[in-house]
Each structure stands twice: as structure tokens, then as C-alpha cells.
C-alpha positions in Angstrom: 98.8 67.0 123.2 102.6 67.8 122.8 103.0 71.0 121.4 105.7 73.2 119.7 106.5 75.8 122.3 108.6 78.5 120.7 109.2 80.2 123.9 110.9 77.2 125.5 112.9 77.0 122.4 113.9 80.5 122.0 114.8 80.7 125.9 116.7 77.1 125.9 118.5 78.7 122.4 119.5 81.8 124.4 121.3 79.9 127.2 123.1 77.6 124.4 124.4 80.8 123.0 125.8 82.3 125.9 127.2 78.9 126.8 128.7 78.5 123.5 130.0 82.0 123.4 134.0 82.7 123.6 133.5 85.1 126.3 133.0 84.0 129.6 129.7 83.7 131.3 130.4 86.7 133.5 132.2 89.1 130.4 131.4 92.3 130.4 128.9 93.2 127.8 128.3 96.5 126.3 125.2 98.3 124.6 124.6 97.8 120.9 126.1 100.4 118.4 125.8 101.5 114.5 128.9 99.1 113.6 126.9 95.9 114.9 124.3 96.3 112.1 126.9 95.1 109.9 127.8 92.2 112.1 124.0 90.8 112.3 123.5 87.6 110.2 119.7 87.1 109.0 118.5 83.5 107.8 115.0 82.6 106.0 113.4 81.0 103.2 114.1 77.6 104.7 113.3 74.3 102.7 113.0 70.7 104.0 114.0 68.0 102.1 111.0 65.7 101.4 112.4 63.0 104.1 112.8 65.5 106.6 116.5 64.8 107.3 117.9 68.3 106.3 117.1 71.8 106.0 118.1 74.4 103.4 118.1 77.8 104.2 119.4 81.5 103.1 121.7 83.1 105.2 122.2 86.7 104.7 124.8 89.6 105.6 125.5 93.0 104.9 129.4 93.6 102.9 129.9 97.1 104.5 132.6 97.9 102.0 130.3 97.3 99.0 127.2 98.6 100.2 125.0 95.6 100.0 123.8 92.4 101.1 125.0 88.9 100.4 123.2 85.9 100.3 124.3 82.3 100.2 122.4 79.1 100.5 123.5 76.9 104.0 122.2 72.7 104.5 121.9 71.6 108.1 120.8 68.3 109.1 117.3 68.6 110.8 118.5 66.4 114.1 120.8 69.1 114.6 123.9 66.4 114.9 126.2 69.0 112.6 126.8 72.6 112.1 125.4 74.1 109.2 127.4 74.2 106.2 127.4 76.3 103.1 126.5 74.9 99.7 126.8 77.9 97.3 129.6 79.5 96.1 130.4 82.8 98.2 131.4 84.5 95.1 127.9 84.9 94.1 124.4 85.8 95.1 122.1 82.7 95.8 118.5 82.5 97.4 115.1 80.4 96.9 116.2 77.0 97.7 113.7 74.5 96.7 114.0 70.4 96.7 112.8 68.6 93.9 110.3 65.6 95.2 112.3 63.0 95.4 115.3 64.7 97.3 117.8 64.3 94.6 117.9 68.0 93.7 118.2 71.3 94.8 117.1 74.1 93.0 118.3 77.7 93.6 118.2 81.5 92.2 121.5 82.9 91.5 122.8 85.2 88.5 126.1 84.0 88.0 128.4 84.4 84.2 128.2 81.6 82.0 131.1 81.2 79.6 130.0 82.3 75.9 126.4 84.0 77.1 125.1 87.5 77.9 123.8 87.6 81.2 124.4 84.4 82.8 121.6 82.1 84.2 119.4 82.7 87.1 118.4 78.9 88.3 120.7 76.4 89.0 120.6 73.0 90.7 122.8 70.7 92.9 122.8 67.0 93.2 121.9 66.2 96.9 122.9 62.5 96.1 126.5 62.9 95.9 129.2 66.1 95.5 129.4 68.2 92.3 129.2 71.3 90.7 126.1 73.3 90.4 124.3 72.8 86.9 121.9 74.0 84.8 118.7 71.9 83.3 118.5 72.8 79.7 115.7 74.9 78.1 114.6 75.8 81.6 114.0 79.6 81.4 112.2 80.6 84.8 111.7 79.5 88.7 111.3 75.6 88.4 107.7 74.1 89.8 108.8 70.3 90.0 106.0 67.7 89.3 105.2 65.4 92.2 105.8 62.5 89.8 109.3 63.7 88.9 108.6 63.9 85.5 108.0 67.2 84.4 109.5 70.9 85.5 106.7 73.6 85.0 107.8 77.2 84.8 106.7 80.7 83.9 108.5 83.2 80.9 107.0 86.4 79.5 105.9 85.6 75.6 105.1 88.3 73.1 102.0 88.0 71.2 102.4 86.7 67.4 102.5 89.0 64.6 103.6 92.3 63.5 103.5 95.3 65.8 101.3 98.1 64.8 103.2 101.0 63.2 102.1 104.8 63.2 102.4 106.8 59.9 105.8 107.3 58.3 108.1 110.4 59.3 109.9 112.7 57.2 113.7 113.0 58.0 113.2 116.1 59.7 110.5 114.6 62.0 112.4 111.5 62.6 115.6 113.8 63.8 113.3 115.7 66.3 111.8 112.2 67.5 115.0 110.3 67.8 116.9 113.4 69.8 113.7 113.4 72.1 114.8 112.1 76.0 112.2 112.6 77.9 109.0 110.1 78.9 105.4 109.9 77.0 102.5 108.1 78.2 98.9 107.4 77.9 98.5 105.0 80.6 97.4 105.5 84.2 99.8 103.1 85.6 103.0 104.6 85.1 105.1 103.9 87.8 105.2 101.8 90.8 107.6 102.5 94.1 110.8 100.1 93.5 110.1 99.6 90.0 110.2 103.4 88.8 108.8 104.0 85.6 106.4 101.4 84.0 105.9 100.4 80.6 102.1 100.2 79.1 100.3 97.8 81.6 97.4 97.6 78.6 99.9 96.9 75.8 100.7 92.8 75.4 103.3 93.8 73.4 105.1 96.4 76.3 104.3 94.3 78.7 103.8 90.7 77.5 101.8 88.1 79.4 103.6 85.4 81.4 102.6 81.6 80.3 102.8 78.4 81.6 105.7 76.1 80.4 106.7 72.3 80.6 109.7 70.8 80.2 110.9 67.0 81.0 112.5 67.0 84.1 115.9 66.2 82.4 115.7 69.1 80.1 115.1 69.5 76.3 112.7 71.7 74.4 109.8 73.8 76.6 106.4 73.3 75.3 103.8 76.4 76.3 100.7 75.4 77.8 98.9 78.4 78.2 98.4 81.5 75.7 95.9 83.6 77.4 96.5 87.3 77.0 97.5 87.9 80.9 99.7 86.8 83.6 99.5 83.1 84.8 101.1 82.7 88.0 100.6 81.0 91.5 101.3 77.6 89.5 100.4 74.6 91.6 100.5 70.7 90.2 98.1 67.9 91.2 99.7 65.3 93.0 99.6 62.8 90.2 101.3 65.0 87.7 98.8 65.3 85.0 97.1 68.8 85.7 98.4 72.5 86.8 96.4 74.9 88.4 97.0 78.6 88.0 96.2 82.2 89.4 95.2 84.4 86.0 93.1 87.6 85.9 91.6 88.2 82.3 90.8 91.9 83.2 94.7 92.9 83.8 94.7 95.1 80.7 91.7 97.1 81.8 93.6 99.7 83.8 90.0 100.6 85.4 89.6 97.6 87.3 91.7 96.6 90.2 92.8 92.9 90.7 90.2 90.2 90.5 92.1 86.9 89.3 90.3 84.0 88.9 91.5 80.4 89.5 92.2 78.2 86.0 93.5 75.1 85.4 95.7 73.4 82.4 96.3 69.9 81.5 99.4 68.5 79.5 97.9 69.0 76.4 97.4 72.1 76.8 93.6 72.4 77.6 92.6 75.5 79.9 89.5 75.2 82.0 88.5 78.2 84.2 87.6 77.1 87.8 86.0 80.5 88.7 84.5 83.7 87.5 83.3 86.3 90.2 84.1 89.1 91.7 86.9 87.6 94.2 90.8 88.0 94.2 91.6 84.4 94.4 95.5 83.4 94.5 97.5 80.5 95.9 96.0 77.4 95.0 97.2 74.4 96.9 96.1 70.5 95.6 94.7 68.3 98.2 96.7 64.9 98.4 94.2 62.9 96.5 94.0 65.6 93.8 89.9 65.8 94.6 90.1 69.3 96.3 92.0 72.6 96.2 92.2 75.5 98.8 93.2 79.1 97.6 92.9 82.1 99.6 90.2 84.7 98.5 89.1 87.9 99.4 86.4 90.1 97.7 87.8 92.4 95.2 88.4 95.9 95.6 85.8 97.2 92.7 83.0 96.0 94.7 84.1 97.4 97.9 84.3 100.9 96.1 80.9 100.4 94.3 78.9 99.1 97.1 80.8 101.6 99.4 81.7 99.1 102.8 82.8 100.6 105.6 85.5 97.8 105.8 87.9 95.8 103.8 87.7 92.2 103.2 88.5 89.4 105.3 91.1 87.1 103.5 89.8 83.6 104.2 91.0 79.7 102.7 88.6 78.7 100.6 87.8 74.8 99.2 87.0 74.0 95.8 85.8 70.3 94.1 88.6 69.9 91.8 86.4 71.1 88.9 85.6 74.6 90.7 81.4 73.7 90.8 81.6 73.2 94.5 83.5 75.4 97.2 83.1 76.1 100.6 84.5 79.3 103.0 86.7 77.2 105.8 87.6 80.4 107.8 84.5 82.2 108.0 84.3 82.2 111.9 88.0 82.4 112.3 89.0 86.0 113.0 92.4 86.3 111.8 94.4 86.6 108.8 95.7 82.7 107.3 99.1 82.3 105.2 98.9 80.3 102.5 98.3 76.8 103.8 99.9 73.4 103.5 98.2 70.2 103.4 98.6 67.1 105.5 99.7 63.9 104.2 96.5 62.2 105.1 94.2 65.4 103.3 92.5 66.0 107.1 94.3 69.3 108.3 95.8 72.5 106.6 98.5 74.1 108.4 99.2 77.8 108.2 100.9 80.8 110.1 99.2 83.6 111.4 99.7 86.9 113.6 97.9 86.5 116.8 98.5 89.9 118.8 102.5 90.5 118.7 103.2 87.0 117.9 103.1 84.9 114.5 102.0 81.2 115.2 101.6 78.1 113.4 97.8 77.1 113.2 96.0 74.0 112.1 92.2 73.5 110.5 90.4 70.2 110.5 88.5 69.7 107.2 86.2 67.5 108.7 84.9 69.9 111.6 86.2 73.4 110.5 87.7 74.5 113.9 91.1 76.1 114.2 93.6 75.2 116.5 97.1 77.0 117.6 99.8 74.6 117.7 102.6 76.7 118.7 103.1 79.0 121.4 105.1 81.7 123.0 106.3 85.1 122.7 108.1 85.1 119.3 107.7 85.1 115.8 107.8 82.1 113.4 107.7 82.2 109.6 109.0 80.5 106.5 107.7 77.4 107.6 108.0 74.1 105.3 107.2 70.4 105.8 108.8 67.0 105.0 106.9 65.3 102.4 105.1 63.1 105.3 104.1 66.1 107.1 105.5 65.0 110.3 108.4 67.1 110.6 108.8 70.8 109.7 111.6 73.6 109.5 110.7 77.3 110.3 112.8 80.5 111.2 112.1 81.7 114.6 112.8 85.1 116.5 112.3 87.0 119.7 112.4 90.9 120.7 116.3 90.1 121.9 117.1 87.5 119.5 117.6 87.9 115.7 115.9 85.1 113.4 117.2 81.1 113.8 117.0 78.1 112.1 114.8 75.5 113.8 113.1 71.9 112.9 111.2 69.4 115.0 108.4 67.0 114.9 104.9 68.7 114.0 103.4 68.6 117.6 106.9 68.3 119.3 110.0 70.7 120.0 111.5 73.0 118.1 115.3 72.1 117.9 117.9 75.2 117.2 119.9 74.1 114.0 121.8 77.5 113.6 123.5 80.0 116.0 125.2 82.9 113.6 124.9 85.5 115.9 125.8 83.7 119.1 129.0 85.5 119.9 127.5 88.8 118.9 124.5 88.6 121.4 127.1 87.3 123.8 128.3 90.8 123.7 125.6 92.7 124.1 123.5 94.3 126.9 120.0 93.9 125.3 116.7 95.0 127.2 113.8 92.7 127.0 110.5 94.6 126.5 107.7 94.3 128.7 104.0 93.9 127.5 101.3 96.2 128.3 97.7 96.1 127.8 96.0 99.2 128.2 92.5 100.8 127.8 92.1 103.5 124.7 89.9 106.4 124.8 86.6 104.2 124.3 87.5 101.4 126.4 89.2 99.1 123.3 92.3 97.3 124.8 95.6 97.9 123.0 98.6 95.8 123.4 101.8 97.4 123.6 105.3 96.9 124.6 107.8 98.9 126.6 111.7 98.3 126.0 113.6 99.8 129.3 116.8 101.9 128.5 120.1 100.3 129.0 120.9 101.2 132.8 117.7 101.6 133.9 117.0 100.4 137.4 113.9 100.8 138.7 114.8 101.5 142.3 116.6 104.7 141.6 114.5 107.9 141.6 115.7 109.1 138.0 113.4 110.1 135.1 114.3 109.2 131.3 113.1 110.4 128.0 110.9 108.0 126.0 110.2 107.6 122.5 106.8 106.7 121.2 107.5 104.3 117.7 104.2 103.7 115.3 104.4 101.0 112.5 103.7 101.1 109.0 100.6 99.9 106.9 98.7 100.9 108.9 97.5 97.1 108.0 101.0 95.3 109.8 101.5 94.9 113.6 104.7 95.3 116.2 105.4 92.6 118.3 107.7 89.8 119.4 110.9 90.7 117.1 114.0 91.8 117.0 114.4 95.3 116.2 118.1 96.9 115.9 116.3 101.0 115.9 114.3 100.0 118.7 117.6 98.5 121.0 119.8 101.4 119.1 117.1 103.8 121.2 117.4 102.0 124.6 121.2 101.9 124.1 121.1 105.6 123.8 119.2 105.8 127.5 115.5 106.2 126.0 112.5 104.2 127.2 111.3 102.6 123.9 107.4 102.4 123.6 105.5 100.8 120.9 101.9 99.8 120.4 99.6 98.1 118.1 96.9 100.6 117.3 93.4 99.9 115.3 94.0 98.9 111.8 96.9 96.9 113.2 96.6 93.3 112.1 96.4 90.1 114.7 93.6 91.2 116.3 90.4 90.3 114.0 88.9 91.9 111.3 86.8 94.6 113.5 90.1 96.1 114.7 91.6 95.4 111.3 89.6 98.2 109.7 89.0 100.3 112.8 90.4 103.3 111.0 88.3 103.0 107.9 87.0 106.6 106.7 88.5 108.3 109.9 92.8 108.1 109.8 93.9 109.9 112.6 91.0 109.5 115.0 90.8 106.1 117.0 94.5 105.3 116.0 95.9 108.7 117.2 93.5 108.2 120.4 95.2 104.6 120.4 98.7 105.4 120.8 98.2 108.6 122.8 96.8 106.1 125.5 99.9 104.0 125.3 102.1 107.2 126.0 99.7 107.6 129.3 100.4 104.1 130.3 103.7 104.2 130.3 103.8 107.1 132.0 101.8 105.5 134.6 104.3 102.6 134.7 107.3 103.9 134.2 109.7 107.1 135.2 109.2 108.7 132.2 110.9 112.5 131.8 107.0 113.8 129.9 109.2 116.9 128.9 111.6 114.9 127.1 109.3 112.6 125.2 109.7 112.1 121.1 107.7 110.5 118.8 108.2 109.0 115.4 107.2 106.3 112.4 107.8 105.4 108.6 105.1 105.5 106.0 102.1 104.9 107.7 104.1 105.6 111.0 105.3 108.8 109.6 101.9 110.0 108.4 100.9 109.3 112.3 103.6 111.6 113.2 103.0 114.2 111.1 99.1 114.1 112.5 100.4 114.0 115.8 102.4 117.0 115.8 99.3 119.1 114.4 97.1 117.8 117.4 99.3 117.9 120.6 102.2 119.7 121.7 103.2 117.1 124.5 106.5 115.9 122.4 109.8 117.7 122.6 111.1 116.0 119.4 109.6 114.2 116.2 111.4 112.1 113.1 108.6 111.4 110.2 109.7 109.1 107.9 108.1 109.2 104.4 105.0 110.0 105.6 102.1 111.7 103.9 100.9 115.2 104.7 98.1 116.0 102.4 96.1 113.2 101.0 94.7 115.3 98.3 97.9 115.6 96.7 99.0 112.4 97.4 96.1 111.0 95.8 97.5 111.2 92.1 101.2 111.0 92.5 101.4 107.7 94.8 101.6 104.8 93.1 98.5 103.2 94.6 95.2 105.4 94.8 93.5 102.2 96.1 93.7 103.7 99.8 92.1 106.8 99.5 89.0 105.5 97.0 88.3 102.7 99.7 89.2 103.8 103.3 88.1 107.7 102.4 85.6 106.7 100.6 86.0 108.1 97.1 88.4 110.3 95.0 89.1 114.4 95.5 86.6 115.1 93.0 83.7 113.5 95.3 82.3 115.5 97.7 82.5 112.8 100.5 86.1 111.5 99.4 87.1 115.4 99.6 85.9 115.8 102.8 87.4 112.9 104.4 90.9 113.4 102.4 90.9 116.9 103.6 89.9 116.5 107.0 92.8 113.5 107.7 95.5 115.9 106.2 98.1 116.9 108.6 98.7 119.8 106.5 95.3 121.3 107.0 95.8 121.5 110.6 99.3 122.2 110.7 98.5 126.0 112.2 100.1 126.4 115.3 102.6 123.4 115.5 105.8 123.8 117.7 107.5 120.3 118.1 110.7 119.9 116.2 110.6 117.8 113.3 113.4 115.9 111.5 112.2 114.3 107.9 113.9 111.5 106.3 112.7 110.5 103.1 114.0 108.7 99.4 113.8 110.9 96.6 112.5 108.3 94.5 109.7 107.0 96.9 106.5 106.4 94.7 104.4 105.1 97.5 104.7 108.2 99.3 106.6 111.0 96.9 108.7 113.0 98.8 106.5 116.2 98.0 104.6 114.9 100.6 107.4 115.4 103.3 108.5 118.7 101.7 104.9 120.5 102.0 105.0 119.7 106.0 108.8 121.0 106.2 107.7 123.9 104.5 104.9 124.3 107.0 106.9 124.1 109.9 109.7 126.4 108.4 107.5 129.1 107.6 106.1 129.0 111.2 109.7 129.2 113.0 109.3 125.6 114.1 113.0 124.2 114.0 112.7 121.3 111.0 115.1 119.7 109.0 115.1 117.7 106.0 117.3 114.7 105.1 117.0 113.3 101.4 118.1 110.2 100.3 118.6 109.9 96.5 117.6 107.0 94.2 115.8 105.3 97.3 112.2 104.0 97.0 109.8 103.9 100.0 111.5 100.9 101.0 114.9 98.6 99.8 117.5 101.2 100.7 121.3 100.4 100.6 122.9 99.7 103.9 124.6 103.0 104.0 121.8 104.6 103.5 119.6 102.9 106.1 122.4 103.4 108.6 122.3 106.8 108.0 118.8 107.3 108.9 119.2 105.3 111.8 122.1 108.1 112.6 120.4 111.3 112.1 117.2 109.7 113.5 119.4 109.5 117.0 121.3 112.4 116.6 118.0 114.3 116.4 116.9 112.7 119.7 120.2 113.6 121.6 119.6 116.9 120.7 116.2 117.7 121.8 115.8 115.0 124.3 118.7 114.5 125.9 119.3 115.8 129.6 120.7 118.9 129.7 123.6 120.0 132.1 122.7 123.3 134.1 125.1 125.7 133.3 
């Protein structure tokens, strides 16, 4: 069988990039630098046209002077016969391209001003059968969901409940003045803030947080008609192929703040008749109809309430389930498959489902046969693919592909054939740079578990020379995430500054099966610590590492593990902890997601087992005797890991006269930082390494 080989496509494209560069092949290259951050172009959100002839995608880059990212919609012929061209106005932002089923329209999201209106409009359309300006569809008030028969557009928007809002007792003039002058916050609900959103309105009150409802609009526009009237949000809306029924996701327990999400699947017809398909303890999402409309597939995982109540020693697998159209029959399609499937796409004949999944350090496309239940990998190579879309007949696909030395580019090709590179926005930059390629290592942890990792050599490294080099151990966030064969500016900056770069996927990482994914359940800092430290030993055994000049760093979970490591060993000469937890007890009630503590630590701080686990896994409890100079970097508006977590560890080190520095970033959440702050974090990190790890001349 002829397969898409991502590795072959990527290596071929690298040769094309060099050959197409303005620089001669023997031109002098240079190490990557901070300024290159502003030159890297990103691509994503591919959308293949229904006929498979074109690929729309989002091209993004940083506007250095404006301290922000800028995104546009571009279009490329899928056969590579011409260079990609920009479709949208460069003066405005544009994202989320979506083709109409007949290919005549391309919808996209763009907040652009409209004459005579406040706030402008967010959804625009381009006619793809001829030139013309972007236009709006009258009556559309949300992201479009095209009917497969080209008659309708569905969308969701928030709807306030009918009737008057309840009012309290009348106030005297004196009381009213006091109330009017209050400039603080008052709340009596539990989920009162969330990262990247700040302080939240009352989620239990439909007037404070109006539910999103499903609406129906003629494709040409007009007056939209509301189809659903639930008291909770409708989302993940999907048309049945005949255009007569829509499936969607809704959680009737959404207003109960003591219940974790456990959304069900529902349908609504064009007359507004709502039917519930599931009513169980699972959390369902992303329904997708089969081509014949007789079945649908959805992704399901057991709800956290069950996991907590029954005291599971692991989390729930996330599986693809096949439902009959009425929900009466269901079958788990991936019960015997041990990876995490992405949202699937049906083949045109209804025989297969295609989806991506992480497998070790790579991300690839898989195909599930409905008749046999077998899952087959159909792309290969060292790299990661994403944003996969298909033509209407399922024979062609487009995707974004990247590897460790090439940022993402857009590819297209036949399903079962070779990928053709359509974009090369970073070709000139890559031709200038001296980038090392990582080397994969497999090693055994303390208990014999096999761990995958990578070592990126420093620029200028000569394996024949006798010189020793410093090394930095990097640890990913999550912990249920993974490192792998994707482009990393921070890693290449470390390499450019003369450091070996070690990064591994310890237990709790994804891409290695369910048992591995939940390997730290109830014991953060145990096996995961063993795994990364065994990686350090494996790197030292293979490469000329200066053991007295090693650093350790990570962000989020990686920041936690950094805090933990410096309380367990003095092998590292410096550390950089980014947004890491130091005290699980204090974090429980001030962070925006208490669920991790209630599940993976077996309880709350006022429950005996929970208390014991939270304390035992808290770096601050073990901070006596820490000696590693540590830099703490943290956003002041971080609600996922509030900055008090870094402050506690910082004070613990300073109290013990250990060199420590705190760098705080105002108005910055756990993620989504501005470009200037992002680059500054990389800068202060590198300066810390140079201060503590660089080879010092003998005076």
C-alpha cells in the first residue's frame, strides 16, 4: 500500500528550501538569535476545498513594533502549480477559514469595522467563483455551520432568558450612594475566575451567563430562527448529511457548580424538536454524522464525578463511540486501541474513520475500519502533522507538517500518497541558520520502564573533540502532554548558546498508552522524577557533558517538576522554574482547576488521603537544604498556577541564602503572553544559564 511518508516529504522540502534560497548553497550559516523570533512565520487552520483543488489556511507572524501577532487567510492550489496568495485584507486580522459544501463561499472570522455600526462584524464571506469584496450574510450572528445541502446555515449565540430579572428590596438614597461607590468585586459562586478570562460572571445564573442556543438561517441570509431553548449551552453542532437534523452537545448539569462536566448528545430537527440521545455519566463531545445519516461517532470519556466517587487509580480513556441515529445502540470503536484519537472524519463511503493521534514523539494520521475495528497508521516519519482536512470525496487531504528543524508548512496530497509541500514561508530564514538536529535516545528508568527522549547538540559540537559541554534538562507541561519532533525556538536558542539540550517524555506523557499516561496518579514527583533523572544519566553516558554545569527547567508542570528536582538533588548548578506549583495545599483553592487535586491526589486538603498526598508532593515541604540557584518566571495574572506558588519557593530559597531571582510579568496569564514578554522570558532564561553554567576563564 502506498502511504503518505511525512519524513520523505519533509526532507525533500528541506532540500527545496535550500535550493530556492537567495543564499548560495555554500553560504556561511549562523546560529539562531533572539531577533529570529520575529521572522518565523506560522501556518495553521488548513481548509481543503470540497473539490480538493485548493487549500485555504492561516498565515501568522509577529509584528514586532506593535507587540502582537497578525494573521491572514491565504490560498494555495493543492497541486502546487502556483505560489500561495493572500486572500484577506492585511490591515485586519483573519482566521478560521471554512468552505461552503458547494465550494462557492469561503467563510472566515475577522473583526473589521462596518460603517454605521459599533463593534463591526466577526464573520465574513468571500465568493470563490470570481473576484469580489468580502461580504456579510444578513442575520448571521455566530460562526457559520453550513448545511450539506446548501440550503441553510446554523449558528449558536447566547440568548437571555425571557421575563424580568428578579430585583432586591428597594434601597434608600443613603444605601444607594454606598452601593454606587463600591468599586470591588462580590461573588457567591465557586468558579469565580479562570485563566485567560479573569474574573467570571455567575455560571449558575442564566441571566449572568446566558446559554448559547442553536439558530437556523437561510443560506442567503434573512431572519434567523431559534431551534433550541435549553437552559445550558449548545455546542459542537453537526448537520446530518440530508440537512434535516443537527446533533449537538449540551450538559444539563452545567448550572450545578458541584458537578464536573458530563455533557450529553442531543439532536434537533428544523422544526425545533429536541431529542436527547445519551443520559449517562460520560462526557460526550464532537459528534460527526456518517455519510448515510444512520449513525454518528462521538468522543467520550467517563465523567470526573464517577472517577472521584469511585476513587479510580487512573483517569478515563478517551474513545471513539459509534451510535445509532436515535442513540439506542452504541459501540466503543477504540476500546482495544491504546492511544488518544483526535476528532474523526468519515470516509465518503462510510467504511473508515480518519483521525490524528500522538504516537511517541510524533503525530500521525490513522484509519479505523468500521467493519473490523482495526486501526491502521497511514502516515509515517519523524514529525508532527495537524490541522488535517479532506476533500468532499475523501480522496485528498491537506495538513500542516513540521519537524525539529523546520517550522510548520502546508502540505497536500492523495490519501495514501505522498504529501506535496505548498508553502515555504521560512525558507530564506532557514537557509541562514545553523540548526542542529536532535538525536533520539531510548533508555530505562529506575524500574526498567522504557523512556523516549532527545538530545539536541550544541552548535559547533564536534564528537571527535575532547571538550565537555554544559547541558540543560527541559521538561514539558501538562503533565499529560509530550515533547517530540516539532520545531522549538527555545531549544535551538539553547543549542546556539553552546548547551546540550535534553528533553524527554517521562511518565504521565501522552503518546505511550493509557498506563503510561496515568503513571503519576497519586504520586507526582516519584516515577516522573526517576524518568527524567535517568535521562540525564543516559545523556551523560553518550555525550561529553560537563556534570558540574547542568541546568534544569520547565514551565507549568515542568515548572513544578523543576521545583521538585531542586529539593531532591544538588546535581544541577542552576534552575529556571516557570509557573510551577510549590504548594499543592495553597494551590487547591486559588487555582482555577481543582479537579487535578481531587483526582490525581485522591482528595481535597480536608480529606486525610488527599491531605497526605498533597503535602508529600509539595516541593515547599521538602525545601530544607536546597542549594540550586534558581530563577522564577511567572505571569502576575496567572490563574492556573497563581504567582504565590513561585513566591513561596522564592522566599524559601532566599531564607536559606540560596541565589534566587524573581521575574514577574504584569497582566500575563498562564499562557498567551505578548511577544515582547515571551521573548524577554527567553532572554532572562538564557542569561541565567550563562551566569551559572557557562565555562568561566581561569584568572
